[in-house]
Structures are given as structure tokens and as C-alpha cells.
MDAnalysis code that builds the backbone (N, CA, C; Angstrom):
import MDAnalysis as mda
import numpy as np

u = mda.Universe.empty(720, n_residues=240, atom_resindex=np.repeat(np.arange(240), 3), trajectory=True)
u.add_TopologyAttr("name", ["N", "CA", "C"] * 240)
u.add_TopologyAttr("resid", np.arange(1, 241))
u.add_TopologyAttr("resname", ["MET", "THR", "MET", "THR", "ILE", "ASP", "GLU", "LYS", "TYR", "ASP", "ASN", "ALA", "ILE", "GLN", "MET", "LEU", "HIS", "GLY", "TYR", "TYR", "ASP", "GLY", "LYS", "ASN", "GLU", "ARG", "LEU", "ARG", "ILE", "ALA", "SER", "SER", "VAL", "LEU", "LYS", "GLU", "ASN", "GLY", "PHE", "ASN", "THR", "ASP", "PHE", "HIS", "GLY", "GLU", "PHE", "VAL", "SER", "MET", "ILE", "CYS", "GLY", "ARG", "LEU", "GLY", "ARG", "GLU", "GLY", "ILE", "LEU", "LYS", "GLU", "SER", "PRO", "PHE", "THR", "PHE", "LEU", "PRO", "SER", "ASP", "LYS", "GLY", "ILE", "ILE", "ASP", "GLN", "VAL", "ARG", "TYR", "GLN", "GLN", "LEU", "ASN", "ARG", "LYS", "MET", "GLU", "GLU", "MET", "PRO", "VAL", "LEU", "SER", "TYR", "ALA", "GLU", "LEU", "GLY", "ARG", "ILE", "GLN", "GLU", "GLU", "ILE", "PHE", "SER", "MET", "ASP", "ARG", "ILE", "LEU", "THR", "PHE", "VAL", "VAL", "ASP", "GLY", "GLY", "LYS", "LEU", "ASP", "ALA", "VAL", "TYR", "ASN", "ASN", "SER", "ASP", "ARG", "ASN", "PRO", "LYS", "ASN", "GLU", "LEU", "ALA", "GLU", "LYS", "THR", "ILE", "THR", "PHE", "ASN", "ASP", "GLU", "SER", "ALA", "ARG", "ILE", "LEU", "ILE", "GLY", "GLU", "ILE", "PRO", "LEU", "GLN", "LEU", "PRO", "PRO", "PHE", "GLN", "ASN", "GLU", "HIS", "CYS", "LEU", "CYS", "ARG", "VAL", "ILE", "PHE", "LYS", "ARG", "LYS", "ILE", "HIS", "GLU", "PRO", "VAL", "ASP", "TRP", "SER", "LEU", "VAL", "TYR", "LYS", "GLU", "MET", "THR", "GLY", "ASP", "ILE", "GLU", "GLU", "ILE", "ALA", "ASP", "LYS", "LYS", "LYS", "MET", "ARG", "ALA", "VAL", "GLN", "ASP", "ALA", "MET", "TYR", "ALA", "LEU", "ASN", "ASN", "ARG", "VAL", "LYS", "LYS", "GLU", "ALA", "ASN", "THR", "ASP", "ASP", "SER", "LEU", "PHE", "SER", "TRP", "GLU", "GLY", "LYS", "SER", "MET", "ALA", "ARG", "ASN", "PHE"])
u.atoms.positions = np.array([
    [225.908, -44.240, 26.752],
    [226.104, -42.535, 26.266],
    [225.972, -42.110, 28.012],
    [226.616, -41.172, 28.967],
    [226.535, -40.707, 29.316],
    [225.635, -38.907, 29.676],
    [224.752, -39.055, 30.425],
    [223.874, -37.759, 30.566],
    [224.043, -36.912, 30.963],
    [224.029, -35.326, 30.795],
    [224.574, -34.416, 31.346],
    [223.749, -34.267, 32.397],
    [224.236, -33.137, 33.452],
    [223.011, -32.470, 34.449],
    [222.660, -31.966, 33.707],
    [222.234, -31.449, 32.797],
    [220.739, -31.055, 32.507],
    [220.048, -32.007, 31.993],
    [219.787, -33.265, 31.334],
    [219.515, -34.324, 30.530],
    [218.823, -34.893, 32.291],
    [219.945, -34.540, 33.122],
    [219.067, -35.575, 34.003],
    [218.883, -35.264, 35.688],
    [218.464, -33.818, 34.812],
    [217.510, -33.013, 35.770],
    [215.722, -32.809, 34.989],
    [215.947, -32.339, 33.537],
    [214.610, -33.229, 32.436],
    [214.160, -34.739, 32.680],
    [215.248, -35.631, 33.651],
    [214.560, -37.212, 33.767],
    [214.051, -36.800, 34.579],
    [214.619, -36.299, 35.655],
    [213.937, -36.157, 36.957],
    [212.604, -35.216, 37.179],
    [212.448, -33.707, 36.093],
    [211.436, -33.964, 36.147],
    [210.158, -34.803, 35.642],
    [210.833, -34.788, 34.429],
    [209.899, -36.264, 33.991],
    [208.895, -37.074, 34.860],
    [210.255, -37.728, 35.616],
    [210.170, -38.530, 36.774],
    [208.865, -38.484, 37.900],
    [208.920, -37.457, 38.456],
    [208.393, -36.810, 39.078],
    [206.945, -35.984, 38.814],
    [206.958, -35.652, 37.288],
    [205.404, -35.666, 36.681],
    [204.869, -36.701, 36.877],
    [205.626, -37.844, 36.182],
    [205.314, -39.010, 36.169],
    [203.750, -39.387, 37.139],
    [204.769, -38.907, 38.427],
    [203.425, -38.866, 40.193],
    [202.747, -38.429, 39.635],
    [202.548, -36.688, 39.836],
    [201.836, -36.037, 39.794],
    [200.586, -35.896, 39.734],
    [199.684, -36.056, 40.008],
    [198.244, -36.858, 39.681],
    [197.095, -34.975, 39.613],
    [198.037, -34.135, 39.879],
    [197.393, -32.792, 40.012],
    [197.131, -32.206, 40.519],
    [196.670, -33.457, 41.754],
    [196.176, -32.758, 42.976],
    [197.308, -33.203, 44.512],
    [197.695, -33.931, 44.684],
    [198.566, -34.392, 45.374],
    [199.897, -34.481, 45.831],
    [200.340, -33.226, 46.380],
    [201.496, -32.870, 46.155],
    [202.480, -33.992, 46.841],
    [202.508, -34.862, 47.729],
    [203.494, -35.642, 48.463],
    [203.319, -36.621, 47.278],
    [204.197, -36.716, 46.371],
    [204.901, -37.990, 46.134],
    [205.436, -39.018, 46.751],
    [204.887, -39.888, 46.877],
    [205.898, -41.369, 47.599],
    [205.959, -42.278, 46.227],
    [208.112, -42.912, 46.107],
    [208.613, -42.522, 45.368],
    [209.632, -44.025, 46.131],
    [209.995, -45.291, 45.296],
    [210.362, -46.021, 45.984],
    [211.846, -45.679, 45.497],
    [212.521, -46.425, 45.797],
    [213.953, -45.927, 45.012],
    [214.279, -46.716, 44.588],
    [213.677, -48.039, 44.077],
    [213.954, -49.029, 42.832],
    [213.566, -48.098, 41.315],
    [212.627, -47.412, 41.360],
    [211.855, -46.414, 40.747],
    [213.006, -45.542, 40.493],
    [214.472, -44.811, 41.195],
    [215.044, -43.699, 40.822],
    [216.014, -44.373, 40.648],
    [216.476, -45.672, 41.116],
    [217.740, -46.137, 40.175],
    [217.174, -47.004, 38.664],
    [215.670, -46.695, 38.243],
    [215.423, -47.722, 37.334],
    [215.685, -46.382, 36.265],
    [215.608, -44.749, 36.809],
    [216.277, -43.888, 36.347],
    [217.603, -42.932, 35.986],
    [218.236, -43.958, 36.865],
    [219.463, -43.644, 36.582],
    [219.465, -42.536, 37.540],
    [218.637, -42.832, 39.049],
    [219.410, -41.724, 39.971],
    [219.397, -42.499, 41.430],
    [220.564, -41.795, 42.375],
    [220.298, -42.745, 43.955],
    [220.418, -42.249, 44.599],
    [219.751, -43.075, 45.838],
    [219.943, -42.145, 47.319],
    [220.714, -41.968, 47.667],
    [221.724, -42.033, 47.569],
    [222.939, -41.758, 48.567],
    [223.182, -39.763, 48.747],
    [222.540, -39.380, 49.762],
    [222.896, -38.672, 50.395],
    [223.919, -37.687, 50.107],
    [224.475, -38.739, 50.008],
    [226.005, -37.590, 48.677],
    [226.117, -37.847, 47.633],
    [224.600, -38.806, 46.462],
    [225.651, -38.860, 45.529],
    [224.572, -37.886, 44.730],
    [225.117, -37.752, 43.748],
    [224.513, -36.643, 42.804],
    [222.698, -35.950, 42.725],
    [222.190, -37.435, 42.551],
    [220.989, -37.274, 42.839],
    [220.197, -36.275, 43.454],
    [221.044, -36.252, 45.212],
    [220.343, -35.555, 45.888],
    [221.882, -34.424, 46.120],
    [222.650, -34.098, 46.271],
    [223.630, -33.074, 46.292],
    [223.722, -31.682, 44.985],
    [223.537, -32.799, 43.495],
    [223.008, -31.699, 42.857],
    [221.394, -31.913, 42.247],
    [221.085, -32.611, 41.671],
    [219.858, -32.478, 41.227],
    [218.363, -32.051, 41.918],
    [218.649, -32.567, 43.119],
    [217.692, -32.019, 44.244],
    [217.841, -30.484, 44.571],
    [218.866, -30.433, 44.580],
    [219.172, -29.146, 44.999],
    [218.627, -28.621, 44.204],
    [219.489, -28.479, 43.015],
    [218.391, -27.362, 41.844],
    [216.536, -27.679, 41.746],
    [216.595, -28.089, 42.089],
    [214.914, -28.297, 41.880],
    [213.701, -27.390, 43.801],
    [215.450, -27.219, 44.139],
    [214.993, -27.000, 45.749],
    [214.986, -25.591, 45.472],
    [216.126, -24.555, 44.951],
    [216.280, -23.762, 44.279],
    [215.515, -23.114, 43.393],
    [215.050, -24.267, 42.367],
    [213.776, -23.307, 41.439],
    [212.033, -23.896, 42.340],
    [212.446, -23.809, 43.473],
    [210.859, -24.069, 44.355],
    [209.866, -24.578, 43.743],
    [210.714, -26.267, 42.893],
    [209.927, -27.532, 42.963],
    [209.565, -28.098, 44.153],
    [210.938, -27.765, 44.793],
    [210.504, -28.935, 45.735],
    [210.645, -27.813, 47.210],
    [209.580, -28.388, 47.933],
    [208.981, -27.679, 49.141],
    [210.136, -28.193, 50.470],
    [210.601, -28.874, 50.315],
    [211.311, -30.225, 51.547],
    [212.267, -29.796, 51.315],
    [213.241, -30.008, 52.141],
    [214.672, -29.821, 51.987],
    [215.484, -31.961, 51.207],
    [216.341, -31.823, 51.006],
    [216.397, -33.306, 50.471],
    [217.173, -33.945, 51.733],
    [217.924, -33.405, 52.693],
    [217.947, -34.115, 54.097],
    [216.537, -35.196, 53.838],
    [215.535, -35.383, 53.866],
    [214.112, -35.887, 53.511],
    [214.123, -36.578, 53.535],
    [215.433, -37.056, 52.184],
    [215.175, -38.865, 51.355],
    [216.686, -39.487, 52.398],
    [216.888, -38.830, 52.895],
    [217.817, -39.486, 53.557],
    [217.330, -41.392, 54.128],
    [218.126, -42.746, 54.521],
    [216.805, -43.592, 54.225],
    [216.109, -43.948, 55.939],
    [215.321, -43.717, 55.907],
    [214.113, -44.170, 56.932],
    [214.278, -45.375, 57.298],
    [214.421, -45.797, 58.045],
    [213.439, -47.535, 58.790],
    [212.174, -47.739, 58.780],
    [210.991, -46.736, 58.834],
    [209.590, -46.480, 58.194],
    [209.408, -46.817, 56.659],
    [210.285, -46.037, 56.303],
    [210.065, -45.684, 54.523],
    [210.187, -47.445, 54.074],
    [211.091, -47.818, 54.584],
    [211.465, -49.813, 54.417],
    [210.345, -50.605, 53.821],
    [210.254, -50.702, 52.249],
    [209.295, -51.571, 52.057],
    [209.383, -53.109, 52.515],
    [209.831, -53.335, 53.070],
    [209.523, -55.132, 53.584],
    [210.453, -54.883, 54.557],
    [209.111, -54.995, 55.287],
    [209.488, -54.821, 56.998],
    [209.769, -55.937, 57.390],
    [208.670, -56.995, 56.703],
    [209.386, -58.613, 57.713],
    [211.116, -59.202, 57.742],
    [211.345, -58.432, 56.326],
    [212.786, -59.228, 56.093],
    [214.044, -57.883, 56.694],
    [213.084, -56.543, 56.491],
    [213.915, -55.792, 57.497],
    [214.473, -55.832, 59.323],
    [213.144, -56.791, 59.641],
    [212.475, -57.169, 61.771],
    [213.943, -58.005, 61.576],
    [213.903, -58.635, 60.368],
    [215.058, -60.400, 60.527],
    [216.113, -59.958, 60.944],
    [216.696, -59.109, 59.686],
    [218.277, -58.067, 59.641],
    [218.411, -58.537, 61.528],
    [217.075, -57.837, 61.989],
    [217.696, -56.281, 62.941],
    [217.462, -57.496, 64.119],
    [217.400, -58.782, 64.035],
    [217.379, -59.490, 65.172],
    [218.571, -60.049, 64.881],
    [218.861, -60.034, 63.505],
    [220.456, -61.095, 63.607],
    [221.088, -59.519, 64.487],
    [221.398, -58.516, 63.982],
    [221.765, -57.471, 64.355],
    [221.737, -57.146, 66.478],
    [220.788, -57.644, 67.054],
    [220.685, -58.423, 68.323],
    [222.078, -59.479, 68.384],
    [221.940, -59.980, 67.904],
    [223.338, -61.741, 68.160],
    [224.910, -60.958, 67.676],
    [224.808, -59.509, 68.117],
    [226.716, -59.184, 67.290],
    [226.778, -59.461, 68.137],
    [227.238, -59.799, 68.906],
    [228.331, -60.790, 70.045],
    [229.225, -62.257, 69.772],
    [227.998, -62.756, 68.724],
    [228.265, -63.846, 68.387],
    [228.641, -63.951, 67.158],
    [228.278, -62.858, 66.426],
    [228.670, -62.464, 64.928],
    [230.317, -62.452, 64.483],
    [230.150, -62.422, 63.688],
    [231.751, -62.325, 63.288],
    [231.294, -60.678, 62.051],
    [233.293, -59.876, 61.710],
    [232.710, -58.666, 61.515],
    [232.828, -58.831, 59.895],
    [232.414, -60.129, 59.094],
    [232.122, -60.201, 57.979],
    [230.853, -60.322, 57.988],
    [230.141, -60.838, 58.421],
    [228.896, -61.193, 58.703],
    [228.263, -59.888, 59.334],
    [228.544, -59.716, 60.178],
    [227.929, -57.842, 61.068],
    [228.022, -56.912, 59.126],
    [228.894, -57.279, 58.320],
    [229.052, -56.187, 57.478],
    [227.851, -56.482, 56.200],
    [227.720, -57.301, 55.811],
    [226.868, -58.388, 54.722],
    [225.597, -57.752, 55.772],
    [225.064, -58.117, 56.508],
    [223.707, -57.553, 57.397],
    [223.684, -56.358, 57.203],
    [224.589, -55.005, 57.232],
    [224.445, -53.642, 57.158],
    [224.323, -53.802, 56.127],
    [225.405, -53.944, 55.467],
    [225.045, -53.710, 53.640],
    [223.838, -54.023, 52.806],
    [222.756, -55.003, 53.761],
    [221.853, -55.471, 53.175],
    [220.755, -54.509, 53.702],
    [220.960, -53.998, 54.429],
    [219.754, -52.670, 55.487],
    [219.714, -51.846, 54.592],
    [221.365, -51.040, 53.840],
    [221.505, -50.066, 53.185],
    [220.895, -49.962, 52.093],
    [220.666, -51.339, 51.531],
    [220.158, -51.427, 50.284],
    [218.862, -51.886, 49.982],
    [217.985, -52.184, 51.232],
    [216.158, -52.664, 50.698],
    [215.986, -51.379, 49.880],
    [214.907, -51.532, 49.298],
    [213.925, -50.620, 49.045],
    [213.241, -49.830, 49.800],
    [213.550, -48.874, 49.542],
    [212.436, -47.616, 50.304],
    [211.854, -46.383, 50.092],
    [210.514, -45.942, 50.195],
    [209.823, -45.206, 49.939],
    [210.074, -43.722, 50.203],
    [210.503, -42.892, 48.756],
    [211.160, -41.424, 49.242],
    [209.744, -40.929, 49.207],
    [209.726, -39.723, 49.599],
    [208.703, -39.135, 49.788],
    [209.569, -37.788, 49.458],
    [208.738, -36.849, 47.843],
    [209.297, -35.639, 47.806],
    [207.955, -34.910, 47.548],
    [208.059, -33.038, 48.502],
    [207.371, -32.575, 48.755],
    [206.785, -31.705, 47.703],
    [206.716, -31.520, 46.651],
    [207.091, -30.186, 45.285],
    [205.672, -29.408, 45.166],
    [205.894, -28.304, 44.386],
    [205.272, -27.703, 44.180],
    [204.205, -28.093, 42.611],
    [202.895, -28.088, 42.382],
    [202.299, -29.100, 41.765],
    [202.465, -27.990, 40.618],
    [202.064, -26.150, 40.483],
    [202.038, -25.561, 39.844],
    [203.832, -24.953, 39.310],
    [204.521, -25.019, 40.626],
    [205.459, -25.286, 39.327],
    [206.579, -25.664, 38.836],
    [205.865, -27.642, 39.379],
    [206.702, -28.639, 38.738],
    [205.814, -28.386, 36.955],
    [204.507, -28.421, 36.779],
    [203.988, -27.952, 35.530],
    [204.214, -26.772, 35.179],
    [205.222, -26.069, 34.983],
    [205.168, -24.816, 34.583],
    [206.120, -25.014, 33.977],
    [207.074, -25.758, 34.982],
    [208.582, -26.572, 33.909],
    [208.516, -27.482, 32.995],
    [208.258, -28.372, 33.598],
    [207.753, -29.443, 32.172],
    [206.952, -29.202, 31.322],
    [205.869, -28.076, 31.210],
    [205.600, -27.753, 29.903],
    [206.161, -26.937, 29.244],
    [207.216, -26.217, 29.789],
    [207.503, -25.305, 29.452],
    [208.880, -26.079, 28.665],
    [209.394, -27.204, 28.895],
    [210.831, -28.102, 28.672],
    [211.115, -28.017, 27.035],
    [211.773, -27.596, 26.730],
    [212.169, -28.024, 25.051],
    [211.819, -29.272, 24.376],
    [211.437, -29.763, 24.407],
    [210.629, -31.038, 23.869],
    [210.339, -31.197, 22.443],
    [210.003, -32.507, 21.855],
    [209.256, -32.506, 20.729],
    [207.738, -33.009, 20.714],
    [207.335, -32.217, 19.666],
    [205.297, -32.468, 19.834],
    [205.071, -33.744, 20.403],
    [204.164, -33.503, 21.305],
    [203.808, -34.650, 22.236],
    [202.748, -35.852, 21.753],
    [203.355, -37.098, 21.626],
    [202.377, -37.954, 21.133],
    [201.464, -38.029, 21.802],
    [199.845, -38.291, 21.354],
    [198.197, -38.804, 21.993],
    [198.037, -40.306, 21.902],
    [198.449, -40.684, 23.018],
    [197.908, -42.006, 23.182],
    [196.583, -42.497, 23.022],
    [195.723, -41.730, 22.540],
    [193.912, -41.815, 21.981],
    [194.862, -42.304, 20.380],
    [195.670, -41.500, 19.757],
    [195.752, -41.519, 18.067],
    [196.411, -43.380, 18.267],
    [197.130, -43.861, 18.979],
    [197.737, -44.739, 18.887],
    [197.291, -45.849, 18.857],
    [197.720, -46.679, 18.345],
    [197.105, -48.670, 18.461],
    [198.145, -49.067, 19.086],
    [198.402, -49.178, 20.762],
    [198.738, -49.904, 21.437],
    [198.485, -51.586, 21.779],
    [199.200, -52.311, 22.388],
    [199.255, -53.566, 21.981],
    [200.155, -53.979, 22.984],
    [200.099, -55.777, 23.338],
    [201.036, -55.977, 24.768],
    [201.376, -57.339, 24.510],
    [202.551, -57.566, 23.857],
    [202.958, -58.927, 23.429],
    [204.067, -59.346, 24.876],
    [202.872, -60.601, 25.230],
    [203.774, -60.931, 26.757],
    [204.622, -61.845, 26.499],
    [205.100, -62.670, 25.373],
    [205.835, -64.003, 25.102],
    [207.715, -62.768, 25.310],
    [207.032, -61.225, 24.345],
    [208.615, -61.149, 24.515],
    [208.776, -59.487, 25.521],
    [207.296, -59.207, 26.435],
    [207.257, -58.148, 27.408],
    [207.425, -56.882, 26.592],
    [206.622, -56.975, 25.695],
    [206.780, -55.237, 25.232],
    [206.124, -54.569, 24.774],
    [205.441, -53.677, 25.142],
    [204.678, -52.727, 24.549],
    [204.870, -52.259, 23.583],
    [203.568, -52.616, 22.424],
    [203.743, -51.396, 20.785],
    [202.646, -50.166, 21.425],
    [203.185, -48.381, 21.023],
    [202.725, -48.085, 21.063],
    [203.086, -47.379, 19.541],
    [201.570, -47.452, 18.582],
    [201.869, -47.420, 17.233],
    [202.962, -47.450, 16.883],
    [204.028, -47.535, 16.189],
    [205.437, -47.788, 16.097],
    [206.596, -47.834, 17.263],
    [205.890, -47.390, 18.171],
    [207.328, -47.460, 19.174],
    [207.018, -48.377, 20.325],
    [207.990, -49.251, 20.448],
    [207.947, -50.579, 21.459],
    [209.038, -50.127, 22.151],
    [207.972, -50.877, 23.590],
    [208.684, -49.866, 25.678],
    [208.285, -51.732, 25.342],
    [210.008, -51.436, 25.672],
    [210.489, -53.010, 26.233],
    [210.888, -53.237, 27.731],
    [209.652, -54.157, 28.330],
    [209.717, -54.097, 29.741],
    [210.394, -55.594, 30.128],
    [211.137, -55.448, 31.527],
    [212.756, -56.209, 31.898],
    [211.575, -57.274, 31.988],
    [211.545, -58.651, 31.418],
    [210.425, -59.882, 31.612],
    [210.557, -60.097, 33.229],
    [209.614, -60.561, 33.179],
    [208.764, -60.982, 35.183],
    [209.147, -60.552, 35.891],
    [209.586, -59.144, 35.756],
    [209.380, -58.995, 36.451],
    [208.183, -57.725, 36.977],
    [207.953, -56.517, 37.417],
    [206.432, -56.463, 38.230],
    [205.570, -55.892, 37.059],
    [206.449, -54.428, 36.235],
    [205.730, -54.234, 34.996],
    [205.327, -54.976, 34.170],
    [205.945, -55.996, 33.840],
    [205.174, -57.227, 32.907],
    [204.283, -57.805, 33.030],
    [205.055, -58.429, 34.511],
    [203.113, -59.080, 35.105],
    [202.454, -58.273, 35.227],
    [202.172, -56.863, 35.542],
    [201.134, -55.929, 35.623],
    [200.536, -56.092, 34.105],
    [201.548, -56.052, 33.248],
    [201.065, -55.828, 31.546],
    [199.600, -57.532, 31.760],
    [200.358, -58.499, 31.973],
    [199.474, -59.554, 31.931],
    [198.388, -59.967, 31.748],
    [198.075, -59.380, 33.494],
    [196.603, -58.648, 33.517],
    [196.048, -57.491, 33.093],
    [196.435, -57.040, 32.850],
    [195.922, -55.669, 32.948],
    [195.293, -55.542, 31.411],
    [196.187, -55.848, 30.186],
    [195.760, -56.049, 28.825],
    [194.476, -57.360, 28.536],
    [194.842, -57.975, 29.526],
    [193.305, -59.022, 29.173],
    [192.183, -58.363, 29.194],
    [192.357, -57.997, 30.222],
    [190.540, -56.415, 30.024],
    [190.765, -55.813, 29.198],
    [189.279, -55.193, 28.486],
    [188.975, -54.279, 28.068],
    [189.745, -52.722, 28.376],
    [189.837, -52.013, 27.476],
    [190.258, -50.001, 28.494],
    [188.902, -49.841, 29.090],
    [189.468, -49.103, 30.277],
    [188.377, -48.391, 31.569],
    [187.823, -50.474, 31.561],
    [188.231, -51.004, 31.715],
    [187.521, -51.570, 33.267],
    [188.673, -51.843, 33.542],
    [188.024, -51.931, 35.704],
    [188.319, -52.397, 36.956],
    [189.559, -52.937, 36.807],
    [190.418, -52.917, 37.281],
    [191.415, -54.538, 37.625],
    [191.915, -54.187, 39.424],
    [191.112, -54.842, 39.770],
    [191.843, -55.459, 41.777],
    [193.541, -55.442, 41.652],
    [194.178, -54.541, 42.431],
    [195.176, -54.212, 42.378],
    [195.678, -56.253, 43.776],
    [194.459, -56.298, 43.501],
    [194.861, -58.198, 44.371],
    [195.732, -59.000, 43.094],
    [194.522, -59.180, 41.952],
    [194.822, -59.734, 41.040],
    [196.214, -59.578, 40.333],
    [196.519, -58.119, 40.459],
    [197.887, -58.067, 39.765],
    [199.339, -58.791, 40.516],
    [198.997, -58.531, 41.771],
    [199.968, -58.441, 43.032],
    [200.207, -59.833, 43.020],
    [199.151, -61.160, 42.340],
    [199.638, -62.346, 42.750],
    [200.215, -62.543, 41.555],
    [200.023, -62.275, 40.166],
    [200.460, -62.546, 39.316],
    [202.294, -61.924, 39.533],
    [202.110, -60.643, 40.431],
    [203.952, -60.017, 40.715],
    [204.214, -61.603, 40.806],
    [204.012, -61.619, 42.263],
    [204.275, -62.578, 43.727],
    [204.026, -64.071, 43.639],
    [202.817, -64.746, 42.659],
    [202.911, -65.760, 43.168],
    [201.704, -66.168, 43.997],
    [201.487, -65.131, 45.032],
    [200.880, -65.362, 45.998],
    [199.356, -65.265, 45.940],
    [198.625, -66.523, 46.283],
    [197.103, -66.581, 46.396],
    [196.657, -66.506, 47.732],
    [197.327, -66.231, 48.689],
    [196.545, -66.190, 50.185],
    [195.402, -65.227, 50.141],
    [194.538, -65.279, 50.917],
    [194.128, -63.693, 51.325],
    [195.222, -62.268, 51.700],
    [194.563, -61.293, 50.553],
    [195.614, -60.153, 51.239],
    [194.820, -59.144, 51.606],
    [195.044, -58.442, 52.320],
    [194.937, -56.903, 52.431],
    [195.795, -56.324, 52.969],
    [197.108, -56.186, 52.255],
    [197.719, -55.179, 52.619],
    [197.840, -54.449, 52.198],
    [197.985, -52.925, 52.677],
    [198.337, -51.800, 52.324],
    [199.344, -51.686, 51.631],
    [201.028, -52.334, 52.443],
    [201.560, -52.213, 51.360],
    [202.196, -52.844, 50.248],
    [201.365, -54.612, 50.404],
    [201.551, -54.994, 49.031],
    [200.407, -53.980, 47.497],
    [199.542, -53.529, 48.173],
    [198.653, -52.723, 47.233],
    [199.780, -51.582, 46.961],
    [200.554, -50.785, 47.434],
    [201.895, -49.751, 47.224],
    [202.679, -49.973, 46.539],
    [202.595, -52.122, 46.197],
    [203.940, -52.223, 45.028],
    [203.415, -52.432, 44.122],
    [201.799, -52.432, 44.009],
    [200.805, -52.409, 42.717],
    [201.412, -51.510, 41.866],
    [200.875, -50.026, 43.034],
    [200.940, -48.532, 42.742],
    [202.055, -48.174, 42.266],
    [203.453, -48.563, 43.256],
    [204.358, -48.381, 42.500],
    [204.773, -48.879, 41.207],
    [204.299, -49.920, 40.472],
    [204.413, -50.533, 39.379],
    [204.134, -50.025, 38.022],
    [203.070, -49.184, 38.698],
    [201.606, -48.978, 37.765],
    [201.956, -47.178, 37.321],
    [203.257, -46.395, 38.216],
    [203.287, -45.090, 38.101],
    [204.512, -45.689, 37.077],
    [205.710, -46.448, 37.756],
    [206.566, -46.744, 37.522],
    [206.824, -46.830, 35.761],
    [205.454, -47.622, 35.888],
    [205.011, -47.978, 33.939],
    [204.574, -46.858, 32.846],
    [203.656, -45.956, 34.094],
    [203.672, -44.884, 33.586],
    [204.247, -43.130, 33.442],
    [204.997, -43.474, 33.749],
    [206.227, -42.870, 33.934],
    [207.258, -43.305, 32.487],
    [207.598, -44.086, 32.375],
    [208.169, -45.379, 31.017],
    [207.248, -45.040, 30.217],
    [206.007, -44.863, 30.034],
    [205.335, -44.347, 28.421],
    [205.800, -43.237, 28.162],
    [205.233, -42.235, 29.197],
    [205.443, -40.598, 28.740],
    [206.731, -40.388, 28.278],
    [208.159, -40.928, 29.124],
    [209.074, -40.591, 28.428],
    [209.704, -40.659, 26.746],
    [209.414, -42.107, 26.775],
    [209.834, -42.741, 25.603],
    [209.100, -42.754, 24.467],
    [207.542, -42.939, 25.189],
    [206.502, -42.241, 24.155],
    [206.452, -40.541, 23.954],
    [206.242, -40.193, 24.759],
    [206.892, -38.892, 24.069],
    [205.707, -38.488, 24.350],
    [204.876, -38.634, 25.532],
    [203.317, -38.023, 25.395],
    [203.114, -37.360, 27.031],
    [202.088, -37.471, 27.053],
    [202.241, -36.308, 28.827],
    [200.702, -37.171, 28.700],
    [199.815, -38.162, 28.331],
    [198.921, -39.744, 28.855],
    [199.131, -40.234, 29.560],
    [198.310, -40.793, 30.706],
    [199.087, -42.033, 31.683],
    [197.745, -43.071, 30.649],
    [199.163, -44.131, 30.635],
    [198.706, -45.408, 31.005],
    [197.370, -46.100, 31.206],
    [198.037, -46.013, 32.279],
    [196.931, -46.480, 33.421],
    [196.562, -45.572, 34.347],
    [195.533, -45.985, 35.141],
    [194.431, -44.647, 36.071],
    [194.217, -45.820, 37.306],
    [193.879, -45.293, 38.243],
    [193.708, -45.982, 39.491],
    [193.007, -45.335, 40.805],
    [191.623, -46.180, 40.915],
    [190.694, -45.586, 41.643],
    [190.308, -46.261, 42.485],
    [190.480, -45.878, 44.020],
    [189.772, -47.000, 45.085],
    [191.097, -47.670, 45.162],
    [190.881, -49.142, 44.580],
    [191.740, -50.025, 44.951],
    [191.790, -50.208, 43.699],
    [191.381, -50.510, 42.516],
    [191.659, -51.270, 41.649],
    [192.248, -50.367, 40.480],
    [192.803, -50.554, 39.598],
    [193.311, -49.250, 38.160],
    [192.336, -50.383, 36.765],
    [192.677, -49.043, 35.335],
    [192.405, -49.860, 34.562],
    [193.545, -49.648, 33.637],
    [193.384, -49.815, 32.102],
    [193.891, -49.502, 31.115],
    [192.958, -48.048, 30.756],
    [193.446, -46.772, 30.537],
    [192.836, -45.633, 29.440],
    [192.919, -46.211, 28.117],
    [193.903, -46.463, 27.808],
    [193.557, -46.653, 25.967],
    [193.930, -48.000, 25.278],
])
């Protein structure tokens, strides 16, 4: 079913609020998360030209949507990006078809986008939206089924994409007790199979993005303001 602009706007408010921690107003969200929420990052697309425009007019976004244009520095997979750039340097020996494929892959690469919000206004719009009464996660029995890649919040099923980052994150953290810290590297190894020594901030960011995306999914589908997971230092924990 196609969502109306108002429904998409409300979806954007929920997404942004899922990343806002009440302090840091500079939110860093991967373009893949935007796509999961039904948006695209093309400047001429609906999200930037209509949704972000409205967010700006209402004072929720402090900076112009122009800041959402693709940026080399925001590309997550820098290694692959550099490989493609080296291929571009071989342009004289590349066919037009191959050149087009390289450019298409570069443009489609997952990027980190920065949203600078006014936290007070974001909270006000989020809290004043016409929604059903919120669920309290503390009042719900929450379980995770690895085989079906599903979280059950009371009677609310939350289906995760099998074997993707959010599923892998749950595999690790639901083996621990509530509030037991889990080092980010353990989650990253489950997500990627990387068993080498890792201390890369971009790798840690991939784990954070998976956690924030999952928190946002829980808030939206379970109709709650509570974050199922929290991050502190270089570790995360399950709150309920």
C-alpha cells in the first residue's frame, strides 16, 4: 500500500527520533537505513525535495537538504571506493559500458548522511503526533528466535531480514543477560565473519548503525518510545 506524504513525514520523524539520544543533535544515518524506511537519497527524490523541505520549514532540520548530496568522505566501504577510483584512472582503456558500470556502483554505494536537528522541536513534533498509546517494553516479555530471525515483543512479532546485520546482532546480544555489556567487535565478527584483530572506527560504526536501525524498527513496529538496545563506550547492551 502506497503511503501518503503525511505518513512518510511521520515515518521520517520516527526514524530521526530513533537516532536522537537527547543530547547529540548531529545524527549520522546510513543511506541503507533510509532505504529500509522507504526513502532514497537522490537530491531530486521525494525524501530530500519534499520530506526534508518540510522538516526544514518546521525548524526540525537546522541545515539545508543540500548537505545530503553524495560525499566521497561519507562512503562506508572506502576500500571498494578506492578500487573503483583506480579503475576510473584507467579510463583510456575502459569501454563506455564498463565505465558506466563503475559510475553506477559508486553512486549506489552505502553512505553516511548527516542530519543536524533541533532536538527540542523534534521531540515536540514526535510527542504531539496523533498515535496510539505507547507500549512499555518493561511490561512485555521479549524473546528472540534465531531460526526464524524474529523478535517477539509480547504478542508483537518483529521479523528481521535473515542473516543480515540486525539478525546477527541479535544472535550475539540475546545470548547475554539484560544490561550485560557486549563488546562491539563480537557483534562485528558475527556480522562479517572477520576473526582478525579489529580496531577500525568505521567497522564499529557498522555495528552502531545496525543497533540504531533495529531500535528504530522496534519503536515503529512495537509502538514504543523505549530503546531495546543502548550503546556506551565501545559496547552495547540489551535494556529489556
